[in-house]
Legacy VTK file of the C-alpha trace (Angstrom):
# vtk DataFile Version 3.0
C-alpha trace
ASCII
DATASET POLYDATA
POINTS 326 float
-0.476 -5.165 34.973
0.486 -8.814 33.772
2.398 -9.039 30.517
0.426 -10.770 27.921
3.205 -13.190 27.272
2.558 -14.627 30.939
-1.163 -15.071 30.419
-2.421 -18.535 31.402
-3.736 -18.808 27.847
-0.550 -18.057 26.102
1.149 -20.300 28.403
-1.042 -23.125 27.863
-1.769 -23.150 31.831
-5.765 -23.260 31.447
-7.322 -26.251 32.937
-8.338 -28.999 30.480
-10.870 -31.689 30.518
-9.571 -35.260 29.649
-12.278 -37.568 29.766
-11.490 -41.312 30.206
-14.030 -42.955 28.079
-14.603 -46.513 29.986
-16.241 -49.246 27.946
-19.582 -48.889 29.951
-19.614 -45.003 29.156
-19.131 -45.777 25.424
-21.581 -48.465 25.241
-24.199 -46.290 27.021
-23.443 -43.475 24.534
-23.543 -45.549 21.586
-27.048 -47.117 22.584
-28.301 -43.770 23.408
-27.521 -42.436 19.767
-29.249 -45.730 18.449
-32.320 -45.474 20.643
-32.648 -41.810 19.398
-31.998 -41.963 15.884
-34.067 -45.079 14.809
-37.379 -43.566 16.143
-36.479 -40.233 14.212
-35.822 -41.997 11.040
-38.959 -43.942 11.370
-40.917 -40.817 11.851
-39.297 -38.921 9.019
-40.113 -42.101 6.595
-43.593 -41.976 7.804
-43.877 -38.267 7.034
-42.195 -39.198 3.599
-44.616 -41.801 2.911
-47.584 -39.528 3.755
-46.563 -37.001 0.656
-48.475 -38.153 -2.497
-46.725 -37.924 -5.722
-47.825 -38.400 -9.240
-44.876 -38.998 -11.632
-45.206 -39.222 -15.471
-42.578 -39.558 -18.028
-43.691 -38.177 -21.315
-40.579 -37.601 -23.344
-41.068 -40.776 -25.274
-44.901 -40.869 -25.026
-45.308 -37.423 -26.604
-43.278 -38.374 -29.749
-45.377 -39.545 -32.873
-44.893 -43.225 -33.791
-43.123 -42.386 -37.031
-40.325 -40.349 -35.253
-39.218 -42.688 -32.680
-36.213 -43.578 -34.374
-35.639 -39.977 -35.353
-36.426 -37.889 -32.175
-33.930 -35.109 -32.434
-35.342 -34.422 -36.042
-38.902 -34.388 -34.552
-38.180 -31.960 -32.036
-36.327 -29.565 -34.479
-38.941 -29.603 -37.154
-40.929 -26.711 -36.584
-43.573 -27.925 -38.918
-44.393 -30.844 -36.762
-47.114 -30.041 -33.995
-45.411 -30.685 -30.588
-48.802 -30.809 -28.368
-49.543 -33.935 -26.429
-52.319 -35.263 -24.088
-51.467 -37.295 -20.987
-53.871 -38.778 -18.631
-53.096 -38.827 -14.877
-55.218 -40.375 -12.085
-55.031 -39.179 -8.683
-54.196 -42.258 -6.162
-54.904 -40.262 -2.861
-56.161 -37.057 -1.939
-54.322 -34.351 -2.736
-54.943 -31.178 -0.514
-53.947 -27.858 -1.956
-51.507 -26.525 -2.743
-50.356 -29.160 -5.181
-46.949 -28.361 -6.650
-46.038 -28.935 -10.226
-42.543 -29.646 -11.138
-40.812 -30.629 -14.069
-38.123 -33.297 -13.903
-34.958 -33.643 -16.054
-32.569 -36.543 -16.060
-29.194 -36.484 -17.426
-29.042 -32.821 -17.633
-25.702 -31.610 -16.181
-26.477 -28.261 -14.992
-23.394 -28.281 -12.607
-20.776 -28.464 -15.657
-18.133 -26.037 -15.140
-18.430 -24.231 -18.430
-22.121 -24.192 -18.132
-22.022 -22.779 -14.552
-19.636 -20.071 -15.584
-21.545 -19.009 -18.586
-23.827 -16.049 -16.894
-23.218 -12.340 -15.810
-24.758 -12.064 -12.122
-23.974 -8.170 -12.391
-25.753 -7.733 -15.613
-28.929 -9.648 -14.291
-28.930 -6.855 -11.624
-27.914 -3.907 -13.585
-28.645 -4.494 -16.983
-26.594 -2.800 -19.742
-25.011 -0.709 -17.244
-22.628 -3.515 -16.580
-20.452 -4.030 -19.824
-18.092 -6.890 -18.750
-20.034 -9.991 -20.200
-17.116 -12.149 -21.253
-18.201 -14.859 -18.753
-21.239 -15.444 -20.872
-19.487 -16.841 -23.808
-20.572 -18.176 -26.226
-23.997 -16.484 -25.674
-22.866 -13.035 -25.306
-23.808 -11.263 -28.612
-26.479 -11.639 -31.208
-25.551 -10.168 -34.266
-23.033 -7.879 -32.651
-25.852 -6.671 -30.081
-25.343 -7.577 -26.397
-27.756 -10.183 -25.065
-29.596 -9.599 -21.848
-29.757 -12.158 -20.022
-26.581 -13.464 -21.526
-24.983 -16.965 -21.190
-25.745 -20.665 -21.672
-28.021 -20.758 -18.655
-30.470 -18.296 -19.773
-30.264 -19.449 -23.123
-31.308 -22.883 -22.442
-34.210 -21.972 -20.681
-36.838 -24.770 -19.971
-39.847 -24.341 -22.660
-42.407 -26.978 -22.279
-45.638 -25.826 -21.032
-48.596 -27.651 -19.224
-52.225 -26.924 -18.834
-54.487 -29.078 -16.644
-58.393 -29.936 -16.549
-60.346 -31.997 -14.464
-63.685 -33.144 -16.056
-65.009 -30.212 -18.164
-63.441 -27.541 -15.824
-59.750 -26.046 -16.087
-57.440 -26.115 -13.220
-55.980 -22.806 -12.446
-52.097 -22.805 -12.305
-50.476 -20.261 -10.016
-47.221 -19.471 -11.749
-46.434 -16.543 -9.055
-44.013 -17.043 -6.181
-42.440 -19.877 -7.333
-38.877 -18.324 -7.095
-36.842 -17.464 -3.911
-37.667 -13.958 -2.365
-34.037 -13.327 -2.033
-33.190 -14.169 -5.882
-36.160 -11.621 -6.762
-34.992 -9.047 -4.720
-31.410 -9.070 -4.753
-30.149 -10.992 -7.828
-32.467 -9.744 -10.707
-33.092 -6.072 -11.226
-36.351 -4.381 -11.516
-35.266 -2.077 -14.122
-33.463 -4.801 -16.532
-35.535 -6.001 -19.303
-34.539 -8.877 -21.911
-32.833 -7.513 -24.984
-31.895 -9.596 -28.197
-32.745 -12.711 -26.148
-33.240 -15.882 -28.415
-32.506 -13.830 -31.419
-29.918 -15.819 -33.269
-30.391 -18.631 -35.726
-29.865 -21.307 -32.878
-32.698 -21.302 -30.488
-31.982 -22.861 -27.089
-35.173 -22.916 -25.066
-37.941 -20.489 -23.871
-38.393 -16.906 -25.064
-38.611 -13.860 -22.458
-41.249 -11.023 -22.623
-39.029 -7.868 -23.389
-41.661 -5.823 -21.516
-41.321 -7.481 -18.381
-38.425 -7.013 -15.869
-36.197 -10.145 -15.151
-37.203 -9.806 -11.406
-40.883 -10.766 -12.439
-39.984 -13.525 -14.776
-39.760 -16.234 -12.077
-39.419 -19.134 -14.799
-36.101 -17.555 -15.641
-35.095 -16.947 -11.767
-35.835 -20.699 -10.959
-33.982 -22.057 -13.898
-31.111 -19.742 -13.100
-30.617 -21.407 -9.950
-28.416 -24.229 -11.016
-28.901 -27.892 -9.872
-26.107 -29.941 -8.051
-26.955 -33.183 -9.724
-27.734 -34.432 -12.901
-31.179 -35.489 -12.141
-33.342 -32.641 -10.702
-36.687 -31.037 -10.398
-37.857 -27.285 -10.644
-41.131 -25.573 -9.677
-43.432 -24.728 -12.610
-46.321 -23.700 -10.636
-48.959 -24.366 -8.095
-52.653 -25.959 -8.267
-54.599 -24.260 -5.401
-57.482 -26.687 -5.597
-57.736 -29.935 -3.875
-57.501 -33.260 -5.982
-59.811 -36.123 -4.912
-59.034 -39.918 -4.930
-59.786 -41.350 -8.442
-59.809 -37.695 -10.131
-58.843 -37.929 -13.730
-56.421 -35.249 -14.790
-55.953 -34.465 -18.518
-52.657 -32.549 -19.122
-52.019 -30.735 -22.210
-48.386 -30.709 -23.066
-46.365 -28.471 -25.552
-43.364 -30.680 -25.951
-40.733 -28.286 -27.084
-37.562 -28.863 -25.000
-34.896 -30.872 -26.791
-33.712 -33.639 -24.251
-33.323 -36.093 -27.018
-29.996 -34.566 -28.138
-28.239 -35.496 -25.016
-30.478 -38.733 -24.210
-32.226 -36.875 -21.247
-35.526 -37.771 -19.870
-38.418 -35.341 -19.387
-41.182 -35.943 -16.269
-44.170 -34.050 -15.069
-44.679 -34.362 -11.256
-47.384 -33.460 -9.012
-46.884 -33.437 -5.341
-48.001 -32.500 -2.011
-45.972 -31.530 0.915
-45.984 -31.744 4.819
-43.770 -30.417 7.776
-40.740 -32.336 6.216
-41.237 -30.756 2.766
-41.618 -32.879 -0.524
-41.233 -36.500 -0.466
-37.540 -37.624 0.440
-36.731 -40.955 1.841
-32.794 -40.301 1.992
-33.061 -38.550 5.332
-35.039 -41.235 6.957
-32.910 -43.906 5.873
-29.741 -42.338 6.884
-30.975 -41.930 10.420
-32.112 -45.736 10.483
-28.605 -46.591 9.194
-26.798 -44.708 11.894
-29.035 -45.876 14.687
-28.605 -49.554 13.551
-25.026 -49.353 12.989
-24.640 -47.840 16.592
-26.685 -50.502 18.219
-24.985 -52.981 16.349
-21.300 -51.757 17.537
-22.714 -51.448 21.063
-23.521 -54.996 21.173
-20.300 -55.997 19.851
-18.784 -54.177 22.596
-20.888 -55.746 25.423
-19.942 -59.174 24.054
-16.281 -58.336 24.052
-16.359 -56.422 27.529
-18.396 -59.523 29.010
-15.765 -62.088 27.847
-12.778 -60.262 28.392
-13.306 -57.655 30.898
-10.600 -55.089 31.433
-9.191 -55.102 35.075
-8.893 -51.610 36.600
-5.925 -50.803 39.354
-4.055 -54.138 38.591
-0.588 -52.875 38.178
0.610 -56.444 38.222
-0.938 -56.927 34.571
0.828 -53.828 33.354
4.147 -54.757 34.740
3.866 -58.398 33.025
2.879 -56.806 29.730
6.206 -54.528 30.217
8.317 -57.631 30.838
6.977 -59.571 27.930
7.546 -56.874 25.426
10.900 -56.308 26.626
11.943 -59.890 26.089
LINES 1 327
326 0 1 2 3 4 5 6 7 8 9 10 11 12 13 14 15 16 17 18 19 20 21 22 23 24 25 26 27 28 29 30 31 32 33 34 35 36 37 38 39 40 41 42 43 44 45 46 47 48 49 50 51 52 53 54 55 56 57 58 59 60 61 62 63 64 65 66 67 68 69 70 71 72 73 74 75 76 77 78 79 80 81 82 83 84 85 86 87 88 89 90 91 92 93 94 95 96 97 98 99 100 101 102 103 104 105 106 107 108 109 110 111 112 113 114 115 116 117 118 119 120 121 122 123 124 125 126 127 128 129 130 131 132 133 134 135 136 137 138 139 140 141 142 143 144 145 146 147 148 149 150 151 152 153 154 155 156 157 158 159 160 161 162 163 164 165 166 167 168 169 170 171 172 173 174 175 176 177 178 179 180 181 182 183 184 185 186 187 188 189 190 191 192 193 194 195 196 197 198 199 200 201 202 203 204 205 206 207 208 209 210 211 212 213 214 215 216 217 218 219 220 221 222 223 224 225 226 227 228 229 230 231 232 233 234 235 236 237 238 239 240 241 242 243 244 245 246 247 248 249 250 251 252 253 254 255 256 257 258 259 260 261 262 263 264 265 266 267 268 269 270 271 272 273 274 275 276 277 278 279 280 281 282 283 284 285 286 287 288 289 290 291 292 293 294 295 296 297 298 299 300 301 302 303 304 305 306 307 308 309 310 311 312 313 314 315 316 317 318 319 320 321 322 323 324 325
C-alpha cells in the first residue's frame, strides 16, 4: 500500500486546469452576463411595481395642534386621549391577503447594548433559567425577576389599529404573523409573562400574563431585531379584497413614544407577489451589473479592434525584452 506521503494529492501532482482567457472569451462572458442580467432586472422591477402599497405617516398628524411644540409631553401625559383617525384611499385593487405593517424610522434596534439586553434561555425555559444578567437594566422589578426581561421586550411596540370600510369593520388576523421556527424553538409553551411593565417606567406594550410567550406573536415579531434603523414589522393581515377607490377609516391609538428620539411612525398596507413585498433594490442591482458588464465589453471590443494582440509572434516578445534591458 502506498504511503500517504506519496499520494499525488499530497505531492500536488494532480492535473490542473489553467484556462487562458483570450480577449474574445472575456468579451463573450461579459456580454452573456449583461444579456442575462438586464432582462432579469427588468422582470424583478416589473414584479415590484405590481405590488400595491398604501403608506401613511401619522406620528405628527395624530398630535393635537396645541402640543406640536411639546410632542414628548403629549405622549407622556396619560390624561390626554391618544386616539386618532386617519383616512386612506386605495389606489389599485388589493387582493387578499393585505398585509398590515408598522414602520419605524430612526430606531436603532441594532445597537449593541440593546441587542444584548435579552435572555434567550429565559424566553424558552422561564424562571427555570436564573442567569439573566444580560437583561440589565430591565432585569428586576421591585426585586422580582421580570419575564421576559431586557430592553427589547420592555420597548415592545404598543400602537393599535382598527379598520373599517363604509359601515363595516375589517377584521384583522393577528395569528401566524411570526416565524414558525421562532414560535416552536425560541419561546416556551409553558413560559408566562411575570412582573412585566410593573415598574415606574413603562416602555411599551403590556403582555397578557395568562397567555404563554409562544402565543404572543406581537412580542415574537418585535424580538427579531432589525438590522437597519428604518424597518417594518408585520402587525396583521386583512383577509378581504380592497377595491379601487375604497375609503378605509383607520382608528389609531397613538401610544408609542418615537418623539423622544426624533423617530417617525408609518402605517403600511401592502400586497405581495412571487417576489415578496415591494422592493426595487434587487432589480436595480441586476440592471446596474448588466449595464456595467456590457459597457466593459464594449470598451474591450474597441481596444481589441484598434490594437489587436498578435499571437505566436515571438519577434514582438524579443523586441520587448531588448527594449526593457536597455
